[in-house]
N, C-alpha and C positions, 0 to 999 in steps of 0.2 A: 258787638261793636256798635250797633245802632243805639243801644241803651247808654253806652259810654259817651257817644257823640251827643246824645240828648242831654246827659248830665253836664257836659262841657258847655253846651249852648245855654242851658238853664242858668248855670253859675255865671257865665259871661254876661247874660242879660241882667242877672241880679246885680252885678257890679255896675253896669251902665245905668240901671234904673234906680240905684240907691238914692234916697232923698237926703242930701247933705244939708246940714244946718247952716244957713247963711251966717249965723253968728260965729261958727267955727271958722268959716272962710275969712272972717275979719281979723282973726288972731295972727300973731307974728309967725311968718313963714308959711301960713296955710293957704293964702290966696292963690298961689301958683307954685308949680314944681321947680321953677327956676332958682330960687334961693337955696333950696335943699340940695338940688343937683349941683349947684355951684360950690357949695360947701364940701360936698362929697368929692368932686373933682379936684378941688384945691388940696383936700386932705390926702387923696391918693397920690397926687403929683409931688407933694412935699415929702411924704414918708417913704415913697418908693424911688424918687429921683432927686429932687432938689435938695432935700434935707441931707441925705448921705453925701451928696456932692459938696455942700457947704461945710460939712463937718469933716471931710476927708483929711484936710491938713490942719485941723484945729484940735486942741485938747478937749476932752469930754467935759461937759458941764456936770457939776455934782448935784445941784438943785435940791440939796437936803431940805432946806426950809420950805421950798416950793412944794416938794413931795409930801412933807408932813401936813402942810395946810391943805393941799389938794385931796389927799386921802382922808383926812378928817372931815372935810366937806362932803366927800362921797359917802362916808359912813352915816353922817347926820342926814343928808338928803335922801339916801336910800331908806333910812329908818322912817323918815317923814312920808315917803311914798308908800311904804308898807302900811302906815297908819291911815292913809287916805282910803284904803280899801274897807276900813271899818267905820271911820268917822264921817265920810262924805255920803250922806243919805243911806248909811248902813249897807253899802254896796255888797261887801262879801257876805255878811249874814243874810242879806236878801237873796243872793244867788244860792246859798246853801239851803234855804228854807222854801223857796218857791219852786214849783215844778217847771221843768224846761219846756213844757207844753204851753206855758203861759208867761212868756217874758214880759218885763215891765213896759208899759206904754206911756208911763208918766214922763212928760217932757222935761220936767225939772230934774228927774232922776237921770235921764239920758244926757242932759247938759252937764250934770255933775260928773258923769262918767267921762264925757268928752274932755272936760277940764282936767281931770286926772290923767287922761291919755296924753294931753298936750304936755303936761309936766314930765311925763315919762319920756315922750319924744325929745323934749328939751334936754333931759339927762343924757340921752344917747349922743346928742351933739357935744356936750361937755366931755363925755367919755372918749371922744376922739383924741383928747389930749394925752391919753395913755400912750398912744403910739408916738406922738410928737415928743414926749419925754424920753422914750426909748431912743429916738433918733438923736436928740440933743445930748444924751449921755453915751452916745456911740454904742448902743446895745442893738445894733442892726440885726443880729442873729435872732432877736426876739420878735422882729417884725416878720412873722411867718404868714403863710397863706391863711391858716386858721385864725390868727389874730386879726389880720386886716379884713378878711371875709366876714368874720363875726361882727366887728364894729361897723363895717359898711352896711351890712344887711339890717342889723337891728336899728340903725339910725334911719335908713331910707324907708324900710317897711313899716316902722312905727309911724312915720309920717303918712304913708299910704293907707294904713289902717284907719287913722283918724280922719283923713281926707275923704276916702272913698267908701269904706265898709266897716264902720264901727259896730261892734257887737259886744254883748255882755260877757262872752267867754274871754275877752281880752283882760277883764279884771283879774281873773285867776292867773293868767299867764304873767301879767305885769307884777302881781303880788309875789309870785314865786321867784321871779327874776330879781326883783328888788330885795327880797329876803336873802337870796344868795349873795347879792352884792354887799349887804351889810357884813356878812362873814368875810368875804374876800377882801374888801377894802380895809377891814380891821386888820387882816393879816399884813397887807401892804403898808398900813400905817405903822404897825409895830416894826416891820422890816426897815422902814425909813428912819426910825429913831436911832439906829446905829448898831454896831457889833455887840454891845453889852446886852442887847435885848434879843439876840439870836436864840438864846435858850428857850424863849417863849414861843418859838416858831416850829416846834416839833410836829405840828399838825399840817405841815406843808403838803405832804403826800395826799392828804384827804380832801384837798380843795377840788381836785379833778373829780373825785368820787362824789362830792357834793353837787358839782355841776351835772354829772351824769344822772344822779338821783332826781335832780330838778327836771331834767328832760324826760325821764321815765314817767314821772308823775304827770307832767304836761301831756304826754302821749296817751296815757291811760284816761285822763280826763277828756281829751278830745275824742278818743275812740268811743267813750261812753256817750258823748253828745251826739255823735253820728249814728251810733247803734240805736239810740233811743229816739232818733228822728226828731230831735228838739227843734222847736220853731225859732231857731237862731240862724244867722247868715251862714249858709252851707259853704259858700265860697271861702269865707274866712276860716271856717273849721278845716277845710281841705288844705288851704294855704299853710295854716299853722302846723298841720300834720306833716306836710312835706318839709317844712323848715326844720321842725324838731327832729325828723329822721336824719336830715343832713347833718345837723349838729351832733346828734348821737353818734353817727359814724365818725365824724372828724375828731370829737373829743375822745371816743373809744380808741381810735387809732393813736392819738397822742398819748393816752394813758399806757397803752401797750409798749410804745417806743420809749417812754420816759421811765417806766418802772419795771418792765419785764425784760429790758435789755440794759443792764447797769452801765454799760460802756457808752450808752447814748447820753449826750450832754445837753439835751433839750432843756431850756430854762423854763421853769414852771410859770414864769410871769406871763407867758403868752396865752395863758388860759383865761385872762381877764375877759368878762363878758360885757355886756350890754344892755 
């Protein structure tokens, strides 16, 4: 018990003592938690209460053109984010070739990682529109706990990661998540094109499997970092582990209900991430 308390205190102090870059604090939404908390509260209020109430006696919006443009944007932007892991100071190759005992102390490299993390955080704000579109199309059954929890957490905690405890392990997490989003938003783009393209969506069932594979890879990577006692922020590693375990449980539960019980009509669109 004493060793556990020591670990908690150590990681708490690590969070408080983290030296944040003043330049990061000058970026949009980064100076204070007020803007990001406001966005989150407005999102939750609209998708859980105001939106359904406004749409109660109105016909559903089709939004076909909007959805095509939105999903195309998400595919292109997620592809760009994946590319940043390679082209910005060779971030991913750097992580794969340097020992975790010797993380980079290069300020330019750290700033480049922070810049990529901000764009990742920005993408999570944009992805809140997934739920807004569900509400406007009167697809409230898809506004599930898993869907809302996932979008809320990834948006808020990606801000907290950049603000309080940036670490190099975030590059791998962000890369994997963005790569999955390329696949998933491609599916939704094809789906938005209309019924004549439905024959190309035979891989619908595998999207949850892809999500679960992503989380297993993340978990294995984080356990390796902790087991090897890498000189990277331990608080961040433990937070990522806890979050990945929660998502593994939620997505596994969804997969069992959606595919192992055929009578269950859960719509796969609620698996959109973050």
